[in-house]
C-alpha positions in Angstrom: -35.6 74.9 -4.7 -33.4 73.0 -5.7 -36.4 70.5 -7.9 -37.9 74.0 -9.1 -34.5 74.2 -10.5 -34.2 70.8 -11.7 -37.5 71.2 -13.6 -36.8 74.4 -15.5 -34.1 73.0 -16.3 -36.0 70.1 -18.2 -38.4 72.5 -19.6 -35.4 73.9 -21.9 -35.4 72.8 -25.0 -32.7 74.3 -28.4 -35.8 75.6 -30.1 -37.0 77.7 -27.2 -33.0 79.1 -27.4 -33.1 79.5 -31.0 -36.3 81.6 -30.8 -34.4 84.1 -28.5 -31.4 84.3 -30.1 -29.1 82.6 -33.0 -26.5 79.9 -34.1 -24.2 83.2 -34.9 -25.0 84.5 -31.6 -24.1 81.4 -29.7 -20.8 80.5 -31.5 -19.9 85.1 -30.9 -20.8 84.4 -27.0 -17.8 81.7 -26.5 -15.4 83.5 -29.2 -15.9 87.0 -30.2 -17.2 88.4 -33.4 -16.0 86.3 -36.3 -16.3 86.0 -39.9 -18.3 83.0 -41.2 -15.6 81.3 -43.7 -12.5 82.9 -41.9 -9.9 80.6 -40.3 -8.8 81.1 -36.9 -6.9 79.7 -33.6 -8.6 77.2 -32.4 -10.3 78.3 -29.4 -10.8 74.8 -28.1 -6.7 73.9 -27.6 -3.5 76.0 -28.1 -3.2 76.7 -31.7 -0.1 78.4 -33.1 -1.8 78.3 -36.9 -4.9 79.5 -37.7 -7.0 76.2 -38.5 -10.6 76.8 -37.1 -13.1 78.0 -38.8 -17.4 78.1 -39.0 -18.9 77.8 -42.0 -22.2 77.8 -43.5 -23.6 74.4 -44.4 -26.2 74.5 -47.6 -27.0 71.0 -47.1 -28.0 71.5 -43.2 -29.0 74.7 -43.5 -27.1 75.8 -40.5 -23.6 77.5 -39.3 -21.1 74.5 -38.6 -17.6 74.8 -37.2 -14.4 72.9 -37.8 -11.3 72.3 -36.3 -8.6 71.7 -38.7 -6.0 70.5 -36.4 -8.2 67.8 -34.6 -10.9 67.4 -37.1 -14.1 68.2 -34.7 -16.3 69.5 -36.3 -20.4 69.8 -35.9 -23.0 72.8 -34.5 -23.0 74.8 -32.1 -24.0 72.6 -29.6 -21.3 70.4 -30.1 -18.9 73.0 -29.9 -20.2 74.4 -26.9 -19.8 70.8 -25.4 -15.8 70.8 -26.5 -15.8 74.3 -25.7 -17.1 73.9 -21.7 -16.6 70.2 -21.4 -19.8 69.8 -20.5 -21.2 66.6 -22.1 -25.3 66.6 -21.1 -27.6 68.2 -23.2 -29.4 69.8 -20.9 -26.2 71.4 -19.1 -25.1 72.4 -22.3 -28.3 74.4 -23.3 -28.2 76.1 -19.7 -24.7 77.1 -20.4 -26.1 79.0 -23.5 -28.6 80.9 -21.4 -26.6 82.1 -18.8 -24.0 83.4 -21.4 -26.3 85.0 -23.7 -28.1 86.3 -20.1 -31.6 84.6 -22.2 -34.7 85.5 -20.4 -38.6 85.1 -21.2 -38.8 89.0 -22.2 -35.3 88.6 -24.7 -36.2 89.4 -28.0 -34.6 87.3 -31.4 -32.0 90.1 -32.6 -31.9 90.4 -36.3 -28.8 91.4 -36.8 -27.5 88.4 -35.9 -29.7 86.0 -38.2 -26.8 84.8 -40.6 -27.8 85.1 -44.5 -25.5 83.0 -46.7 -24.7 85.4 -49.4 -24.2 83.0 -52.2 -20.7 83.9 -52.6 -17.7 81.7 -52.2 -16.4 82.0 -49.0 -12.3 81.6 -49.0 -10.0 80.8 -45.5 -6.7 80.0 -45.8 -4.2 78.5 -43.2 -0.6 79.9 -43.3 3.2 78.8 -42.9 6.2 80.4 -43.2 7.5 80.6 -46.9 9.7 77.3 -47.9 13.0 77.7 -49.4 11.1 76.3 -52.7 8.7 79.2 -52.0 11.3 82.1 -51.9 13.1 80.4 -55.0 10.2 80.2 -57.0 9.8 84.5 -56.6 13.5 85.1 -56.8 13.3 84.1 -60.2 10.9 87.4 -60.9 13.6 89.2 -59.0 10.7 89.5 -56.4 12.1 89.5 -52.4 10.5 88.3 -49.4 9.5 91.8 -48.0 7.7 93.1 -51.2 5.5 89.7 -50.6 4.9 90.9 -47.5 3.9 94.2 -48.4 1.8 93.3 -51.0 -0.5 90.3 -48.8 1.3 87.1 -50.4 1.1 84.2 -48.0 2.4 80.4 -48.2 -0.4 78.5 -47.4 -1.0 74.8 -45.8 -4.3 74.6 -47.8 -7.2 76.6 -48.3 -10.7 76.6 -48.1 -13.9 77.0 -49.7 -17.2 77.6 -47.9 -15.6 75.7 -45.0 -14.4 72.0 -47.1 -10.9 72.0 -47.9 -10.1 72.3 -51.7 -6.1 72.4 -52.1 -3.2 71.5 -49.9 0.3 72.5 -50.3 3.1 69.9 -51.8 6.8 71.2 -52.3 6.2 70.1 -56.0 3.2 72.0 -56.3 3.8 75.5 -53.9 0.3 77.5 -53.4 0.0 80.9 -52.4 -2.5 83.4 -51.4 -3.0 86.7 -52.5 -5.2 88.8 -49.6 -6.9 91.8 -51.9 -9.1 93.4 -49.1 -11.0 91.0 -47.0 -11.2 88.4 -50.4 -8.5 86.1 -51.4 -6.8 84.8 -55.0 -5.6 81.2 -54.6 -2.5 80.9 -56.9 -0.8 77.5 -57.7 1.6 78.0 -60.2 2.5 74.5 -61.3 -0.7 73.5 -61.4 -2.6 72.6 -64.4 -5.5 75.2 -65.7 -8.3 74.2 -63.7 -7.0 74.5 -60.6 -4.4 77.1 -60.9 -6.5 79.8 -59.5 -9.7 80.1 -57.3 -10.7 83.3 -56.2 -13.6 85.4 -54.6 -13.0 89.1 -55.5 -15.1 91.2 -57.3 -14.4 93.9 -59.8 -13.9 96.3 -56.9 -11.1 94.5 -55.1 -8.1 96.3 -56.9 -4.9 94.7 -56.7 -2.2 96.7 -55.5 -4.2 99.6 -54.9 -3.2 100.0 -51.2 0.0 99.9 -51.5 0.1 102.7 -53.7 1.8 105.6 -52.6 -0.3 109.0 -51.6 0.4 110.3 -55.3 3.2 110.8 -58.7 4.5 110.9 -62.1 3.5 107.6 -63.1 1.2 105.3 -62.3 0.9 101.4 -64.6 -1.9 99.3 -65.4 -0.9 95.9 -65.5 -2.8 92.6 -65.6 -1.9 90.8 -62.6 0.2 91.1 -59.1 3.3 89.2 -60.0 3.7 92.1 -62.3 2.9 94.5 -59.8 5.3 93.6 -57.6 8.0 93.3 -59.9 7.3 96.8 -61.0 7.5 97.9 -57.3 11.1 96.2 -57.2 11.9 98.8 -60.2 10.2 101.8 -58.5 7.3 102.0 -60.5 4.1 102.2 -58.9 1.1 99.6 -60.4 -2.2 98.3 -60.0 -4.3 95.6 -61.7 -7.7 94.5 -62.0 -8.9 91.5 -59.9 -8.9 89.3 -63.2 -7.6 89.5 -66.5 -11.1 89.7 -67.9 -12.1 93.0 -66.1 -10.7 96.9 -65.8 -10.5 99.3 -63.5 -13.8 100.9 -62.3 -14.1 104.3 -63.6 -14.7 105.6 -60.4 -11.3 104.0 -58.9 -9.8 105.9 -62.4 -10.8 109.2 -61.5 -9.2 109.0 -58.1 -6.0 107.7 -59.4 -5.9 110.0 -61.7 -6.3 112.9 -59.1 -3.2 111.1 -57.5 -1.2 110.5 -60.7 0.3 112.3 -63.6 0.4 109.9 -65.8 -1.5 106.4 -66.4 -0.2 103.9 -68.6 -1.8 100.6 -69.8 0.7 97.6 -69.7 -0.8 94.1 -70.6 0.6 90.9 -72.1 2.3 91.2 -75.9 0.0 88.5 -77.3 -3.2 88.4 -79.1 -6.1 88.4 -76.3 -3.4 90.9 -74.4 -3.1 93.3 -77.4 -6.7 93.2 -78.1 -8.2 94.1 -74.8 -5.3 96.8 -74.0 -6.2 98.8 -77.5 -10.2 98.3 -76.4 -9.5 100.0 -72.6 -7.5 102.3 -74.1 -9.3 103.5 -76.7 -12.5 103.7 -74.0 -10.9 105.5 -71.4 -8.2 107.5 -73.5 -5.4 106.1 -71.4 -2.5 105.1 -73.4 -1.2 101.4 -73.9 2.4 99.9 -74.4 3.9 96.5 -74.6 7.1 95.0 -73.5 9.5 94.5 -76.3 9.6 91.3 -78.5 13.5 91.3 -77.6 12.9 90.8 -73.7 11.7 87.4 -74.9 8.3 87.9 -72.8 4.7 88.8 -73.4 4.7 90.3 -69.9 7.4 91.8 -67.2 7.6 88.8 -65.5 8.2 86.7 -68.3 11.1 89.4 -69.7 12.8 88.9 -66.1 13.1 85.1 -66.4 14.3 85.2 -70.2 16.3 88.2 -70.0 17.0 89.2 -66.8 15.9 91.5 -64.2 18.8 94.4 -65.0 18.3 94.3 -68.6 14.2 94.5 -68.2 14.7 97.2 -65.9 17.2 99.1 -68.3 14.5 99.0 -71.2 11.3 99.6 -69.1 13.1 102.7 -67.7 14.1 104.2 -70.7 11.0 103.3 -72.5 9.0 105.3 -70.2 11.5 108.1 -70.1 11.7 108.6 -73.4 7.1 108.3 -73.5 7.4 111.0 -71.2 9.0 113.5 -73.2 7.3 112.5 -76.5 4.3 113.8 -74.7 
C-alpha cells in the first residue's frame, strides 16, 4: 500500500494539476476569494497592516504573490510552500490536490481562469493620518471625519500591477481616493508627472456614493478636494473622474430626479471657464465661478487665500441670489 501511494505521488506533475485547476483557484483555496492587484493582510504571518498581494506578471505570464513586509515573492507553488511549511515539491503538489479535491474526473473551471484586462491594477497600503497630513487638509478646513466619509486615506506606498511605484515621505505626503473599486493616488507636493496616478473610468463619479437621497441643490465641481470643501459648508457635490471628462448622461438623468437645481462650478481660469461653458451649452446646466475677490480659481484655493468663513459666506449668498433669480 505504501509503495502504491509513493508511486502515485511521483507520477503527480504540476502540468497535470494545471489541466484540472488554475493558479487563481490554487491561491483561492488557501486564502479565500481575492482580487488580483488588491492588497490584503498577509496570510503568511501576523500582519496588522495590509501588505500582501497577488498580481499578474506579464513577463512571466502567470499570477505571482508578493509579501511586501518580508520581501517574499514567487508563484503559486512557492506560496503554498510558505503557507504550509512544506519544502518537498511532490508534497506541495499533493497538498494542492488534497486541498482542491482534484481527481481524474475533475474538469477545469473556466470561471477561475484569470484573464488580464490590460487595465492598471492599483493597490494601496494604508497608514494612520500623520500630523502633517491633517495640517495639509486642515488648510482647506477639511476634517478627518470628512476624509473618512469620502474614503480618503494616507498611504505608506502604492502599487501598480504588483510593483511599488510610490513611497510616503513626510516632505512628500501621499493619499489615496477610493472611488467605487478604483483608486486615485494624490501626491499634492510632487511634480506634475508624479502628482496623480489613477485607474478610474468615466463611470467612477467622485462623491456620488456620499450624496443624500435628494435635495434642493447639487454642485458639479472638478475635484474631490472641492467636493469635501463644499461638504464642510453643507453643500452636496460630485465631480467627474478627471478634469478631461464630464458626468455621463445616464448619471445626469438620475441626479436630475433627485435634486431641484444642479450647477457647474469649475476653475476660474482659461481652461476651466471654457470647459464649463461648453458643458453648460451641451447639458443646459448653469455655470458659475468663484469671485476674483477671493483670490482663488476654485473653492479650496479661495479658502486658503481668503479664509473659510469669507468663502462660505460669499458662496452661500451667491447661491441664494441665483436661486431667487430663477
